[in-house]
N, C-alpha and C positions, 0 to 999 in steps of 0.2 A: 851242819845242816841236819835237821830232824827228819826222820823217815815218815812217810805217809803210807797209808794202807794201799795195797795194789787194787786196781780196778779190774774186775773180772768181766769178760765178754759173755753174752748169753751162750748157753749150751746148744741152742738151736739158732741157726742163722739162715736167712734167705741168701741164695747164691746169685751173684751178678756175673755173668759170663762176658769177659771182655777180650777183644782181639787187638786192641789198639796199642797195647803196651803192658809192661809188668809193673804193678804197684808194689813198692817196698815200704816197710814200716818207717814212719817219719817223713815220707814224701807226699806230695800232693799232685794229683793228675786229673785232667779233664777227659771224660770219656763220653762218647755218643751212644745213646740208647735208641735202637730202632728195630730190634727183633721183637717178636711177639712175647716171648718169656720175659725179657727184660722190661718191656712196656708194662706188662701186668704187675711186675714187681714194683715199679716206680709208682704206678697208680694206686695199688692196694696197700703198699707198705709205707711209702714215703709221703705221698700226698694226703693220705687219710690218717696216718699215725700221729699221735700227739706226744708220746713219751720219748725220752732220749734213746732208749733201746730200740725203738722202731726205726731210728735213723742209722743203726749199725748194720752193715752188710758184710757178707763174705765175698770178696772179689777173687775170682778164679781166672787165671790166664788161660784162654781157650785158643788153640791153634786153628781149628776150623772156623769159618765165618758164621757167627751166630745168626746172621740175617737170613740164612737159608731156611729157617723155620722148620727143620726136620721134626717128624713126629716123635722120634725117639731122642732121648737125652744123649748128647755126645759124651764120649769119654771125658772124665773130669780129671784135672791135675790133682795130685794127692795133697799138695800144700798150697794154701792161699793166704790172703792178707785180710784181716778184719779191718774194715774202713768205716769212717764216719762221713755220712753225706752232708757236706757243708752247704751246697747250693744246688737247686734244681731249676733248670730253664727249659721251657717247652716251645715248640714251634710246629706249624702245620705245613710249612713249605720246605722242600718240594713234596714231602710226605710227613705224617706225624712222627715226631721223634722228640727226645729230651737230651739235654746235655747236663751231665752231673759233674760237680766239683767234689772229689772224694780225697780224704786224708787217711793214710795208712796208720793203723794203731799197733797191730802185733801180728805174728804168724799164728796159723791154726792148721790143724790136720783134720781132714774129713774122716769121721768114723763110720757114718752110715747115711745114705740118702734116704730121707723119710718121705718125701713127696716130690713128684716131678711136674705136675700141672696144678694151677696155671703157671706157676714158676717154681723152680727147685728149692726145697728146704732140706738142710742136712744137719745131722748132729755132729758137732765138732769138738775137738779137744784143743785147748789153748797151749801153744808151744812157748811163747815168750811171756814173762811177767810184765804187765803194763803198769809201771810205777815210775815215779820220779826218784832216781837213785841219789842218795844224799852224798856220801863220799865213797869213792871206789878203790879204797886201799886194798881190800881183800881181792877185788878183781885184778888189780894191778899185780899183786903178788902171784896170783895164779897164772896170768898170762906173761908176766915178766917182760923180756926184751921184745916180744912180738908186738905188744901194744905200743911201746915206746917207738919202735921202728915205723909202725903205721902212722903214728902221730907226727913223726919227723917228716915223712914223705907228704902227708897232708898239708903241713905248714909250708913246706918248700913249694908245693903246687900252687897254693893260694898266693904266696908272696911273689910268684912270677906274673901274676895278673896285675891289672891297673887298679891300684888301690883307690884312685879317685872315684871309681864307679861305686855308688852306694851299696849295690848288692854284694860286691866283692869285700868291702870293708865290713859288712854285717856278717859275712861268712867267716872272715878272720876272727871276729869276736866269738862266733858260735863254737869255733874249734876249742876255745878255752873254757866256755861255759857249759857245753853239753857234755854228758857222760861219754867216755870213750866207747862203750859198747854200742852207742847209738850212731857213731860216726860211719861205720862201713856202709850201712844201708843208705844214709843220707848222701855220702860222697858218690856212691855208686849210681844214684839217681841223677847226679849232677854231671859227672864226666861223660865223655862219649863212650857208650858201650852198646852192644847189641842186645836185643831181647833175649837171645839165648844165654848171654853172660849174666844178665839180670836174673834169669830164671835159675841159673846155678846158684847165685847168691841167695835167692829166695829159699832154695832147698837146703842151704847150709844152716841147719838148726844150731849146731855147735858154734859158739862165739869164736873159738880158736880157729876152726876150719874157715869161718867167715873172714877173719883177719888174713889168713894165708891166701885166700882166693882174691881179696881186694887189693893187696899190696902190689901184685903184678900189674893190675889195671892202673894204679896210680903211677907206677914207674913208666909204663907205656905212654901215659898222658904227658908226664914231665919230659920225656925224650922228644915227643912230638913238638912241644912248646919250645924246646931248646933249638930244634932244627928250624922252626918257624922264625925264631928270633935272629938266627944267623942269616937267613935268606932275605929278611925284610930290610928295606932301606931305613937309615936313621930318620927318626921323626921327632918333632917336638913333643913336649910332655902333653900339650893340649890335644895332640892328634893321636895319642896312644890308644889304640883300639886293638889289643891283642886278642880279646875273647869276648864273647857276648853270652851273658847268663840271664835267664829269665828272672824277673823280679821275685823276690822272696815274699811269699804270700803271708807266712806267719813266721814267728821267730824260731820256732822249733821244727817247722816243716818247710822244706825247700824242694822245689821241683825245677827241672829244666834240662837242658843239654848243653854241654861245653862244646862250643863251635870254634874250630881253629881255621875257618875259612879265611882266605886271603882277601883283605879289603883294600889293597893298595890302589886299585883302580878308582874305587869310590873316593878314597881319601884324596887322591890326586885331583879328582874333579872338584872336590870342595876347596882345595888349595887354589886351583885355577879360578874358581868362582870368587874366592876372596880377593885374588889379585885383580880380577875384572872390577870388583866393587871399589877397590882402592884407586884404580886408574880411571874410573868412569868420571864423567863430568856432570853427574846428577847434583841437584841442589843439596844444600846442607841437611835440610830436614829429611829428605829421602835417604841420604847417606847415613845418617844416624840410625834410621829404621833398619837399613840393610845390615849395618854392623851388629846391631842388637840381634837380628834374626840369624845371622851366620854364627854367632856365639851359641845361641840355642840350638842350632843345627849340629854343632860339634858335640854337644853333650847328649844328643838324642840318639837312641838306638834306631837302627834302620827299620826294625820290625814295627815301629810305631806308625800308625796311619798319618800322623801329622808330619812325619819326616818328608814324605813325598810332596805334601802340600807346601811346606816351607821351602823346599828346594825349587819347586816350580815357581813359587812367588819370587824368589831371588833371581832366578833365571830371567823371568819377565822384566824385573826391575833393571837388570843389566842390559837387556836387549832394547829397551825403550830409547827412542831418540831424544834425549833430554835437551842437548844442544846441537844436534846434527841437523843441518838444513841445506837446501839447494839454493843456488844463486839464480835470481830471476833474470830472464832476458828482457831488457828494458828498451829494445829497439821498436819504437812505435810504428814506424814504416813497415818493418818486417811483420809485425804483428797484424797490422791492417791487411797486408797481402795474404797472410796465412788464414785469417778469418774469412776473407772474401773467397779464397780458393775452397775452403771447407764447407761454407754455407752461403747460399744465395738468399738475398733479402735480409730480414732480421736487423734492420739498421739500428733500431733503438737499442737492441741488446749489444751489438757490436760497439756502439758508442760508449755504453757504460763500461765495458771491458777496457777500451782504450783510455777512458778517463781514469780508471784505476791504475793503469800502467804509467800514465803521466804523473799522477800524484806520487806514485811509488818511486818514480825516478827523482822527484824533488825531495821526498822525505823517506829515509830508509826504514824507520821503525814504525811504518803505517800498519795499523791493525787491519786484519783481514775483514772485508765487508761480509755481510750476511745477505746474499741475494736469493730471491725466490722467483723462479720462472713459472708463470701461470699461463696455461693455454691448453687447448684440446690435444688429444693423443695424436702422435705421428707428425708433429710439427718440428721435431728435432731438439727438444729441451735437454734430453739426456746426452745427445751427441755434441751439443754446444758446450756442455760442461767438460766433456773430454777434450774439445778443441781449445777451451780456455786454458786447461792444464798444459796442453802441448804448446800453446802460444807463450805462456809464462815460463816454460821449461821446468814445470813442477811435476811431482808424482801425482797420480790420480787414483782415487779409491771410491768406489761406489757402495753405498749402504742402502739396501732395499728396506723401506719402512712399511710397505703395504702389508696390513694385517697384523703388525706387531702390537701386542696388547700387554706386554710386561715391561715395567719400568726398569727391571734389571737388565734387559737388552741394551739399554742406554748407559746406565750407571754401574752395571756389573753386580755380581752377588758378593755378599760378605763371606769371608774365608771360614766362617764358623759352619757354613753349610757344606754338605757333601756334594762334590761335583761342582764347586764354585769356579767361576771363571770371570775374567774382566768383561766389561761392556764392549759394544761394537766400536765405540769411539777409540778406546785404548787399544783394542785388538787391531783396528785399522792403522793406527800409528805404528804398531809393532810390524805390520805387514809391509808398509811403504818404507819404513826405516828413516824417515825424516820428520821434523816437527812442523814443517810448513807445506803440506800437500794441499791438493784440492779435493775436498770431500763433497761428494754428490749425495745428498739425502733425497732419494728417489721416492715419489708418491708420499709426500709428507701429509697430504690431505686424507690419506686412508689409514691413519693410525687408529688403533682400537683402544678399548678401555676394559679392564677386568678387575677381579679381586686382587690380582698381583700389582695393581697400581696403574697410573696413567702415564704412558711414555711421553705424551705431549707435554705434560708438566715437567718431566725430567729433561726435555729438550730446552726448557727455558734457560737453564744455566749454561747449556752448551752454546746456544745461539745468542747469548747476550754479550756483546763486546766489552761491557763493563764488568762482567763476572767471569768470563771463561778463561781469563788468565790464571785463575786459581781453581780450575775444575778438579773435583775430588771424586774419583771412581771408588765405589764401595770395596772393590777387591784390592786396589792399591792402598787405599786409606791415606794417601799423601797427595798433595796438590800437583797438577800438571798444567802447564801453560798451553792453552789452545788459541791464544790471541793471534798467532801467525798463520793459522789454518784459514784457508779460503773456503768457506761453507757456501755451497750452492744447493738450494732446495728446489724440487719440482712438484707441481700440483696441477690438477685439472680444474680445480675451483677453490676459491677461498671461503666458500660458505661453510665447509666442515672443519676448517682450521680454527682452533680456539683463538679468541681475541687477543689474549696475552701473548701467545706465540706469534700471531700475525703481526703484532706491534713491533716485534724484535727483528723483523725481516724487511728488506727493501723489495717491494713487489715490482716485478717487470713483466708486463703482459706480453705474451707471445701469441698473436692471433693466427688464424689459419691463412692459407696461401690463396692468392687469386689464381685464375686459370693461366694467366701469363706466367706467373712465378712457377706454377707446377710444370709447365712446359720446359722452362729453363732448368729446373731442378732435375727433371727427367733426363734431359739430354746432357747435362754436365755431370751428373752423379749417378742416377739410378741405372740408366741403360749401360754405361761402361762397367758398373759393378756387376750387373747381371750377365753381361757378355763374359767377363772374367770368371765368374762363378760357374758358368756353363761351358767353358772352353770354346767360346765362339769368338770370331773376329769381325770387325766392321766390313770386311770383304765377303763375309758370308750372310750377313743379315743387315737390312737397312729399315729403320722405322722413321718415317717422315714426321714432321711436326704436326701435319694435318691428322695423321693417324693417332699421334699422342693426344691431340685435342679431343678426338672421338672417344678414346679410352677414358679421358677425364670427365667428359660430359655424359656419356652414354653408359659407362660401365662402373663408375665410381661416384659416390656422393658423400664426401668427407671433407674435413677441414685440413687434415694432413696429407701424407703421401704414402701411407702404409699399403692401402688397397691398390694404389697405383703401382707400387713396387711389386706386389704379388701378381698383378695382371701382366706386368712386363716379364716377370719370371715364368709365367705360363706360356707366354709367346716364345721365349728363348728355349724352353723345353721342347715345344713342338718343332721349332727350327732345328734343334739338336737331333731330333729323330730323323728329319729329312737329310741332314748333313751326314749322319752316320750311315744311313741307307745308301746314299750316293757313294760314299767311300767303300762300302762293302761291294757294291756293283763294280766299281773300278778295279778292286782287287781281284775280281773273277775274270778279268780279261785274259784269255789264253794266248799261248805263243803264236798261234796262227793270226790272231788279230794284230798282235804286235808286229809280226812279219809283213802283213798287209800294209800296216801304217808306215813301216820303214820304206817299203816299195813305193808307196804314194809319195813319200818324202823325196825319194831319189828321182821320181818322175818330175816333180816340181823343180828340182835342182837342174835337170837337163833342159827342160822346156823354157822356164822363166828366168833361170840364172839370177837369183837375188844376190844382193851384195854381201850378205853374211849368213852364217848358219842359224843364228837366232831368229832371222826373219822366217826361215822355213819352219822353225819350231812353232812360232806363233801361228803360221798358216795351218799347220797340221793339227795342233792342239790348242784351240782357242781358250782363253782364260775362263774360269768358272764365274758365271754371273751371280751377284748376291740375291738373296731371297728378299723381295720387297714386300713389306707388310702394308696392305691397304685395307679398306673397309670390309671387302669380301673375305680377305684372310682373317681379319678380326672376327667376323661372324663364324667362320669355320672353327677357329681356335677357342674363342671365349663364348661362343653361343650367341643367341639374340641379345640385343641391348637390354640392360636391366632398367634403365631410366629413360623414359620417353617424355618429350615435352607435351604435357597434358594440360598446361595452364589455360590456354585459350579454350579448350574444350569444356573445362569445368566452369568457366565463367561465361557460358553462353546463355544464362538466364539470370534474372534479378535475384538478389538475396544471397550472393556469394562474393566473398572478398578474401584477399590474401594478406595474412599477418606474418610477422617475423617473430621468432622465438630464439632464446639463447639456451643452450645446454652445455654441460661440461664437455661434450664432444664437438662443440662448435655451434654456429648458427644454423637454423632450420627455418624453411618457409612452412606456414601453417594455414590451411584453408578454414574458413568459417562459413557455415551454411545456415540459412534460416528459412523457415516456411511458416504460413499462417493458415488457420482453419477455423471454422465456426466452433464456438465453445463459450466458456464462462470467464475469459479474461486471465487464463493462467499462463505462466512462463515455464517451459520445460527445458532443462539443460542436460545434455548428454555428452559423452566423451571423456569420462573420468577426469573431471575438472576439480581443482583444488578450491579452497575457500576464497582465496583472493580473486581468482578468475570468476567465480560465481558472483561475488560482489561487483565486479566490473560489469557483468552482464545486467544486473539489476540497475546499476548506475546508468547504463547506456539506455535502457528502455525508459527509465524515469526522465532522463533529459530529453529524449525524443518526444515523449508524451507532452512535456511542458513546452516544447517548441514546435509542435505539430503544425499549428496555424502559420507560424513564421515561414516554414519551409514547405507548406502545402502538402502535408503527409496525411493520408486518410487510410482508413481500413477498407475492407471489402464492401462495407455498407455505406461508404462515403462520409463516415463520422471522423471528426478530428481526435476523438477519444480512441486511440489505437487498440486498446484492449476491450472495447465495447463489443460484446458477443463474439470475441475473437481470442483464440489461443495462439500462442507463438511457441514454436519449437526451435531451439538454437543448438546446433550440433557442431562439434569439432571432430573431424575424421581422424582415423587411427585410434579408435576407442581403446585399444589395448595398452596405449601409452598414457601414463599419468601426466596431466598438464596443469601447471600452476604458474603464477607470476603476475606482476603488475603492469604488463606491457600490452595487453590486448584490448584496452578500452576503446581506442580509436578504431581498431578493426571491427569491433562488434557494432559500434555506432554506424560506420559506413555500410556494414552488411545489412542492418535493420533499415537504414534509410534507403538503401537500394530496393529492399523488399516492399516497403510501403509506397515508394515513389514510382516503382516499375521501371527504373533505369538501370542499365547494366553498369557494373564497375569495370573500368579498364583492365584488360588482361595482362598488361605489361607493367602494372603498378603494385608494389607491396608497401605496407605501412606498419608502423609501430608507434606506441605512445599510450600513456594512461590519461583518463579523464577524471574530472571531478563532477560533482552534482551541479555546479554552476557552469560547466562546459569548458573549464580551463584544461589545457593539455599539459601534462607533467612530463619531465624528462625521464628517460630510462637508461639502462646500462647496456653494454655489449653491442654498441653501434657498429663497430667495424665487423664483428662476427656476423651480425645480421645482414649488413650490406654485402658481405662475402657470400652469404647464403643466397641472397637474391641474385647476385651475379652468377652464381653456379646454376640457378634455375633459369637463366636467360631473361630475367626481368630487366627492363630498361630504366625504370624510375623507382625511387624509394621515398616515401613521405616519412619524415622524422620530426620530433618536436623542435621548436625553435631554440629552446634552451640547450639542446644537444648540438648546436652549431659548432661548439668548441671541439667536438669529437671528430669533426670532418678533417682535421689535420692529419689523422692517421689513415685517411683514404687516399689511394693513389691519385696522381694528378690527372690521369686520363679518364677518371670517372667523374660523373656529375650527378649526384643524387638530387632529386627534385626538392627544392626548398621554397615553399609557397610564399614565405615572407620576403624573399628577394625580389618578387615582382611588385610588391606594394611600396608606395613612397614612404 
C-alpha cells in the first residue's frame, strides 16, 4: 500500500471546552453546546465558515462546568484532541443550544492562548501524525511483543460478543484493516471506562505507553464478560444479547460504551410474550403479523424508540379478546322481571330487548343489533343500556362521544406517529376482556368535525352490521370482529346525526314521563336511593305522593326526572340536619335525667304492674315519629314554588293562544300573543323567530284575510280587509329563546282569529299543526312529547292534526286528547 502525505492541522485552533466526556482520536462523540463561549464559537466559526479548516476545532476536556459563564477562562488541560465538526443541530427549547457531532483526528498540545473572548483561540503543536499508515512493519519491530499482546486481547474481547450483531461484525473486520497504532484509542472509547481513565490515555503521547495502559483495561473487560457468561442462564442463539454497542457511524470512527448490564428480565418478558402469541386464539392474519413483529423485536436494541412501540403493540394484540366471550342469559321471564324492577314504563324499549333475547335463544350466531335511544335528558337512556347488559349477563362499557372531533378517537392512530394509541372501540374491548360486550355510545348526536377528520364518518364502519365483522383499527392494522358487540347509542335529537349514520341504526324513541309515571319512579327508585345516600331510613322521613306531585308540578318542569331527583336530595339533606341535631341533643342527657327516668319507670311498675318490661319501656320512651314532608315543609326547604299555573290569567283577553313546541329537552307549551293598532297594514313579528315560523305567520294572515267574510272577521274600522289602516304585532314570549319549526301555523291562525273576532280562546286548550295557503292542516312530529308538555301545564285538551291520529297509540289510555274529527260523521 502506497503512502500518502500527512494532513497537518492548523497551528491556531479555536478551543471547544466540553465536560460531557473525553474525545479520543478515531472516535466520534455528540456534545451539547450551551455556554456563552462555546455558542460564540459555533456561530462565528462553524455556521459562517466555508472552508474545511473552519470546521476543525480543538476539543479540551474541562472539569468545571462551562455553563457557569465565568468571566475568566478556566484552567485548560494541557493536551486536547483536534476534531472535525461533522454535524451541527440547533434548538431554542428550553434555551438556545447546539448539539455537535465531532470526530477526533489527532492529539495536540497547547503552546499559548492567544485570545480568550468571545471564544478562546490557542496556538497548538500537533503531537500525532494524521496519515493513513501503509504497512506497519517498522512499528511492529519497535513495539514487538507489546503490539501482538494487545491485538490478541482485542480479538478475544470481540469474539466473546454476539457476532450476529452488525456492529460487532464490523468491529471484528476493523481489527484487521486498521493500523495497530490506531486501535488503543478506538477500543478505549468503546469499552466501559471512566473519564479519568480516558484522560490518562489521552495524555499518553508515547504509543508504547498507550499500549501498556490500554491492555489492563481490555483484560478487566474480558474478565467481566466471563463472569457475566457464567451467571447467565443458557439462551438460544436468537436471544443472545451479551452486550450493546452503539452503531458505528463511520468505518474508521467508532463511538459508544460497552454495557454489560443484565438483560435477563427483559429477555424473559420477550420469551413470555412469544409464548402468549403462540398459545393465543387470534386469527391467522393477526398471528402472522405478531410473529413478524416479535422477530423484529428480538433483533432490535432496547435503546431504539421503536422497541417500546413494538412491544406495546404486541402486548395489546395478546390482551385483546379475539375469541373470548360471555354466555348470554336467555331466560326471558327473568329478563322481563329484571327490566321491570330497574325501570318503570318504557314499554317499547323493554319489548325490543325481549325480542332480541327471544331471537337470540332461537339463533346462536345472531349479529348484535345497532340500537339508538332518542329522547330528552333525564329519561334513563344511559341507565337502560346498563340494565340491558345486566339482563343479558354481558360486560358493559360506556364511550362518551360528546365533543369528539377527531376520527382517530374511533379508528386509532397509525403507529408511525409519536404517542400513537388504539381507538376507543379497541381500547374498550381490551378493558372489558370479552368480544361480545354491550357498548353504549353516549351522546352520538353531539359529535364534532375538525381538520383531524369526521368521527361520525368513522362510526359508519363500526355501526354497520354488514361491515363491522372486519373492522380495522389504524393502530392494529389487522381486522377485528365486532359483529357480536351489542351497540346502543343515545341521542337527544336525530336532527344533528348525519343521514348515513342514522340509516345504520334502529331508532327507538324514549319520550318523557307523565306525572303519574314520575310519581311511581320517585317512590320506587329515587326516594330509596336518596335515603340510602343520606343515611336516612323510612322511619325518619315520609314523603307522601301528594307532596311528590307538588314537587313535580310546582318545582320542576322537565321531561325526565333529574331535577326531581335533585329536589328530593335537597329535602333529604334538610331532614338529615334535623335528625343529626336530635341525636346530638339525646347524647347530652346527663345522669340525673337518666336516674329520674328510671325512677319514673319503677313507679309505673309498682302502680300499674304491666305484663312485661318491654311495655314499661314503651311507656317511658315513646318511639321517634318520622318527619312528614307536606307543602309547608316544601316551602321552607325548597322555597316558594317556581312554576305557578298562569294559563288562565294570560288568556283573559282576546288575541292569546297556547301552542305546543318540541325541543331536544322535551315538549314545551308556547304562548302566542297578537295585538292590532292603527297603521299602514304592516305585520310585525318578534320573539327571535326562525324563517319557517315567520312564513307560518304570513300564511296565517293571508288565509284569514281571504276568509274574513266567511268567518265574519273585521278590523277596528269594520272592514273585512283586516290590514286596512291596521298594523298587526305578533309576539312569542321568552324572546331570549330562539324559536323555529313548522308546527305553529294552527296556533297563529287561532290567535289572530281571536283578535279580530273579539272572542277568548279556551284556557284549557293547547294546539299544534301546520297550515297551507288553502287552509289544509298538515301533520307534525313529536306528538307525545307535546301532549306530555300540555299535561304538565295542567291543560285538559289538545288539538292535533287529523293525520296525526296514528300517534295517539303512544298516549296513555287514561288521557283523551281532543280530536275534532271524531265528532263529525
